[in-house]
N, C-alpha and C positions, 0 to 999 in steps of 0.2 A: 063430318068434320066441317069447320068454318074456316073458309079460305079467304076472307076479305072482310068479314064484318068487325074483325078485332085488330085495332091499330098497333103497331109494333112500338114498344117502350123499351128501349135498352136498359135502363135502370131497372125495371121490374122484371121484365122477362128474362134477363141474364144476371142473375144475382151474384155470380161470380166475379165479375169484372169490378176493378178498382174505381172509385169515383174520382173525378178530375179535381185537382187542387188548384186554387188560384195562385198566381205569381204576385208574391209581396215585393211590390217595386219599392215600397218605403224602406225596407230592411237592405235592398241592394243598393239603394241610394245612400244610406248611412254608411254601409260598408265600403263604397267606393269613396267617399268624402273622407272617412278615416285613413284609407290607404294613401289617397292624395295628400293628406295633412302629414302623414308619417314621412312620405317621401320629401316633402317640401321640408320638414323638419330636419331630416337628415341631410338634406342638401345643405340647409342654412348652417347646420352644425358643423359639417365639414369646413365650410369657409371660416366659421368661427374658430375652430380648432387649429386649422393649418395656417390661417392668416395671423394669428395671435398665439405663438408659442410661448411667450413671455408671462402667459398666466399659468399659474400652478397646475389647474386641472388639464389645461391643454398640453402642458408639457409633460405630465403623467402619462396621458393617453398616447401620445406621439411616442414616447419611450417604450410603451407596450406593444405598440405597432411597428417598432423598429423604423419609424420614418424621421428619425431626427438623428444626427451625428453628433458625438461628443466635441468639445472644443479642441481644436488642433493647433499645432505649433506653426508659427509663420517664420519666414526667412526675412532678413532685413532689407533685401532688395525685392522681395516679393510681397510685401506688406500691403494692406488694402490703401487706397488712396486716402489721404487725410490732410488735415491741418494742425500744425503744433501751436498750442496755446500755454502762455506763461500764466503764472498765478493771478496778475491782473486782468488779463483777457479772459480767463475762466470766470472770474467773479463778475465781470461787466456782461457775460453772455447770459448767465442764469440769474443774475440778482433781479432784472426786470420782469421775469416771467411771472405770469399768475399761476394759481394752483391748477387750473386745468390744463394750461400749456405746459407746465413743468411735468405734470403727469403723462401727457401725450408725448413729451421728449424722452422721459425716462423708459417709456414703453418702447420706443423706437431704438434707443440706445442698447437695451438689453435684447430686443429681438434681433438686432443685427449681430450681437455677440453670440447669441444661441445659434444663428443660422451660419456661422463662421464668415460673416460679412460677405455673403454670396449674392444678396440684393440689398445694396445700400443706396438710398437716396441722398445725394449730396456727399459730403467729405466726413470722415471719421475724425472726432477730437481726439488729439493725442496731447499728453501732459509733458511739459518741459520745465525746467527750473530747479531750484535748490530747496530742499525741504529738510526739516528736523523732526525726527521721531520723539513724540511725547508719550506714545504708549504703545506696547505689543502685546498680542495674546494669540494664544493657539486657536485654530480653527478645528471644529469637530462636526460630528454629524447633525447637531443642531444648527449649523450655519449654512449659508449658501453653498459655500465652497466645503467639501467633506474633509479636506486634510491640508495643512500647511500653517502659515503664520499670516496674520494681518498686522500692519503697522499703522497707527494713526499719526499722521504728520502734521506739522504747521509749516506754512510757506516762510521761507527766511526773508523775504523781500516785500511780503504782503500779509498783514495780519488778520485779514477778512477772509481767508481761505484755509480750510482744512481739507486734507486728503486722506483717504483710506487706501493705502497701497497694499494689493494682495499678492501674497507670494505663495501659489498652489505648489505642493511638493508631496512627495510619498513620505509615510510615516517614519522611514530611516533616517530621513534627512532633518528631522525636527530636533534632535539633540545639538547639531551643529547650528542650525538656525537660531536656536535660543541663544547660543553663546554669541553669535554674530549681530543679529539684530537687538540692539540694546538701546535704551533711551538715552538720547542726546546725540546718536549717530545721524550724520547728514547723508541724506539720498539725493544724489545728483543725477538728473534726468537730463540728456542731450539728444538733440535729433539725429545725430550721426551714429548713435549707439543703443539707444533705447526707443522702444515703441510701446507706450503704455497708454492705452485706450481708455476713455471714460465711459462706463456702463451704468452711471446713476449719479444724479445730482439732487440735492436737497438743500433746501433753505431752513436755517436754524431759527430759534426764536429770537435771538440777539441780533438777527440780521446777516450773521456770516453764512458762506456757503460751503457745503461739505460734499466733495466728490468721491467717488470710488472708481479707482483705475487698476486695470489688470495688465500686466507686460504681456504682450502677444508673443514675443519672442521665446518666453520661458527658458531663459539661458542661464549661465552660471554666474554667481555672484561671489564677490570678496570684498574685504575691507582693506584701504590702502595701508593701514598699519596693523595688519594681523595675518594670521596663517588660517589656511583651511578655506575651501570653497565649497558651496552646496549649488545643487543644479534644480531648477523647478521643473515640474511636470504638469501638462494640462489635465485639468479635473476629468475624471471619468464620466461624472454627471453633475447636476446642480440641484440643490434642494431649495426651489423658490418659495416653498410654504412659509418659510422662516422669516421672509421680508426682509427689506433694507431699511437702514444702512447695517453694516456688519457691528458697529459700535452703537448700541442703543443710547437712548437719552439719558437714562439713569447712570449706566456705566461711564458715558463720556462726561456727565456733571461731576462724577466722583473723581475722574481721571483730573480734570481741569482744577478741582478743589485741592487735591495733592499738590498739584504743580503749581497753584498759587502760594499755598503754604511753604513750599520748597524754596520758591523765589523770594519770599519774605524773610525766611531765614538766612538765604545766602546774601541777601541785600544787607542785613544787619550785620553780618560778619565782614562784608567787603567794604572799602571805602567809597568806592563809586557805585552808580545804580546797576541793578541786574538788567542785563540786555534782554529784550523781548522780542520774539520773531516778528518781523515786520516794521519794527521801530527801532530805529537807530540813529546814532549821531551822524553818521556818514551816509552819502546816498549809495555807496557800494558796500556790501556787506563783507566782512572779513573772511578770509578763507579758512575752511574747516580744518580741524585738526585730524580728523578721521572721517572718511567717506566711504559709502557703499556704492561700489561700481560693478557694471557687468562686464565680464571677460569673455572673449572669444578666443577659442583655441585655433592655433594655425593648422591649415589642412595643406600640406605640401602637394605639389603637383607630381602626380606619378610618372617618373621617367619611363622613356620608351625602352622597350626590351630589345636588346642587342645580342646578336649572335657572336661569339668570338670566333675571329677566322682560324682556319685549320693551318697548321705548321707542318711542314715535312720533317719527320725525325733524323733523317739521314742527309738532309740537305747542309751543304757546305757553305758558310759564310762567305761573302764578298769582302774584298778587300776595299776599304774606303779610299776615295781620291783625296790626295793631300791638297790643302786649301793654299791658293797663292798668298804670299804675304804682300803687305801694303795696300790690300783693298777690304779693310775691316768695315768701312760703311757701307758695303753692297752686301746683298743676300747672296748666299752661296747655295748652288743646287748640286748635292753630291751625285756622282755617277759611279757605275760599276759595270764591268763587263757582264755579258750574259753567259751563264753557266750552259753546259752541254745538256743537263737533264732540265725537267719541268721546273719553272721558276717557283720560288716559294710565295705563299699567298699572304704572309705577314711581314711587318717592318721589324727587323731585329737590329738592336743596337748593341755593340760589342765593346766592352771597356777593356783596357791593357791591363794584363793581369800584374797584381802587386807581387812583390817578393815573397811576403809571408801570407798572401791571402788567396780566395777563391775568385775567379772571374765571375761577375754578375751579368746575366743577361736580362735586358728590359725590353719588352715589346709594347709599342704603342702606335696605333694607326689613327689616331684622332687629334693628338694635341702634341705640339712640339715640345721637347724636354725643358725644364726649367732651370736645370743646374747648368753651369758652365763646364767647358771641357769635356762633354758627353759625345763621343763618336756615334755618328749616324750613317747607317747604311740603308740602300735602297736596292730592293730586288729588281731584277730585270723585268721588263713588261710594265712597269708602274708608269702611269702617264705623268703624275707629278709627285714630287717629294715634298714634305712639309718643309715650311719655311723654319730657317735656324737663325738664332740671334748670332750676331757676330762673336767669334772666337768660341762657339759651341761646338765646332767640328774638330775633333782632335786630329793632329797630324802625325803620320805614321810613315815610316820609311817605305818606298815603293818595292825595295827587294826584299822585305820581310815577307815569309810565307804566312797564308791564313792558316791559323791553328785551329783544328775542329774543336767546338766547346759544344756542351749541351744547350739544346735550344728549348725553351719554356713555352707552353701554349700561351698564345697572345691573350691578354686580359683587357676587356673593354675599358675605355676610359671613364672616369668618374662623370656623372652628369653635371651639367652647368648649374651652379648654385643659384643662378638668378631666377630659375624656374620655381624655387621654393619661395611661396609667399602667402599672405593671407588671401583667402578666396575673396573677401570682401573688399579687399584693396587692389586687386587686380584691375588694369584698365587705363586708359589714357596713354596707350602704346602708338606706335607708328608701323603702318603696313600700307602696301600699295593700294592706291584707289583707281578707279576706272571711270571713264566717261560712261553716260547711259548706253546700254547696249553692246559695249566693248568689253565686257568682264570675260574671263575664261569660260569655256564650255562647261556646262554642268547640268544637273538635273533640277527642274523647277518644281515646287510642290507647294501646296496650299496648307492651310491648318488642319484640314481634316485627315491629312497624311502623316502628320506627326507623331500619331500612336505606332505606326509601322516603323517609323525610323527609330523611336524610342526602344522598340523591341528588337529590331535587328542591328542598329548602330549605324554610324556612317560609313564603316567598312572603307575608309580611304577614299570615298567619293566625294566630289564637290557637290554640294547641294544648296540650293537658293529657296528663299521662303518669299512668298508674295501674299497679298491681302490686304485688309482694311483693319487698322488697329487704332485704339484709344490710349493716350499716355495717361498713366495712373501716377507715374513718379517720375522726377527728373532731377538729375543730379549734374555735377560738372562734366562728368565724361560718361554717364550711364543714364539710362531711361528705362523704366518697366512698361511694357504695353499689355494690352490686353485685346483678343480678337473682338471686334464689334459684332454684337449679336443683337437680336430682335427681342422684343418683349415677350413673343410665344416661346422662344428657346429657353429663355430664362425661367418661364413658369413650368415648362417641361421637365427642367433640370432640377427642379426644387427638391430638396432633400439629398441630392447627390454631391459628393465632395468633389468630384473631378472638375478641374479647370485649367486653362492654359495660360501661362505667362511668358511673355517675350522680353528677355533680359537684353537689351541692346547696348553695345559698347561702341563708342566712337573715338576715331583716332585724336590725337592731340591736335587742338586748334579748331576742332568742330563745336558747334553749340547744338545741344540736344534740343527737341522740340520741347516747348512748354506744356505743363501739366493741364490735361483736358483737350489737348489738340488732337485731331483725327489724322492719321497718317496712312496714305495710300501707296502701296508698293505693288508693282506689276512685273512683267517679264522684261522690261527695259532697266528698271531700277529695284533690284530684290536685295534682300538682306542675305548674307552668307552664314550659314548655320556652322556652329563650331562644336556644340555638344547638345544633347537632349537628354534630360534627367528625369525619370519617372518615380514619382514617390509611391508609399504604400497605399494611399488613400486615392490613387489615380491622377493626381495632379502633375502636370507637366511643365517643367522648367526649361525653356528653350533658350539657349544662349547663342546669340548671333552678333556679328559686327557689321559695321557700315563699311561698304566698300565702294560706295558710290561718290563720286566728286560733287561738290556742292553747285547748284544752279549759277 
């Protein structure tokens, strides 16, 4: 055997071993580059989709991912901060914009509406003024808004502006809307009742401006000379692929042609010239014969639940003390001797029996009687009797014995009718204010604790609110604030509908802070919370009032 003359070769001496393969570095480099490009494309695509929801493809993807909320209904005191523009101001704002600037502005307007005005830069443009309907048509699946009505209107005091006013509603309300929204009807938008936001603007070939507005309140509407009301509803989704405006150019041209022919026909039959919207003999347009107005149902304040006091069934009535004559101008306090048994817990008034009638017993512990000559008796142990008008206490003979009569259970007095008012009109009242740090004892919370208060309620506890806020809306005696947040918190809450609004009510004579101001409230100068309401979408409406004396 040869033990050293033959060299060892692993490839020849061991035929069953696998040959070594070389690493393909080029293939790995290509694969890594492809994965990096895919990750970069996904990252850029997410920014493209989430930052531009107004594009039809982005909106459709966000809807499938459930990352976008449908348009929601706003309240008048909790609407986004904005500016109210009349027809002339709207025309001046959009007429000087170039094509690129107008496209950028329209994208921002629609983006704010899709996001429910959660990330608004600047102020939201609202429409005010008087407009006349020149055409109406029903909305369908081929439109941006799937259901409702759209009215093409012309400004009464400016012939250079047209407006598409959208009325989203359920299909059940369309029949009544067709009867109400007629050609020639005037639409009057006021800043105290209507919040119609501009979501699109377009410059027409003839130089006029056409804007599209949507009422954010989605309220109930009626006409001043008509019956029936219809209520608007936020659209469940939008069909952005159909494009803007709602009245296309061909349809709008046909409408204006028919309108011009109608005006010529009417001008031939009338002695005077036919009035044209925006062009009139006087500076002030005449009042409309019929107007479309938004109505708001009154929401009465719920009265406090009162437990009727218990009345002893076998209790004898006390004899009323006779009133001394000659002292009609002074208030009298009836007195009665203390009975031997436990005193009754209710105030019982006894009338003198009529010859042919049955004695009537009346129990009231809150309000004095309103009818004259009504005898009043006070049970023993009562600290103070109600005040009685002169002559309201009947005079009886001291020797007359007390006749037992059936006693009815005491009924609670009716609630004060002054508490029944429109929720939007409440405010401007008077209450006690305090110097800084001198308010009554209570629990001090921040905005992060408002969810717990909304779930549990106030529970009769005095709660104060502190924090830093920004004024979004300011009125004569009210202001709407929002907690001041950072840019990071806004980005993290994108897609969520939850927000917090602080509705502050000021006493009579106070001046609310101006819009855009920053308000700081600490433990020395807090707000007093009166109510916290939590809506279905998680939005908190916190009602507070100013209790601090001005500096």
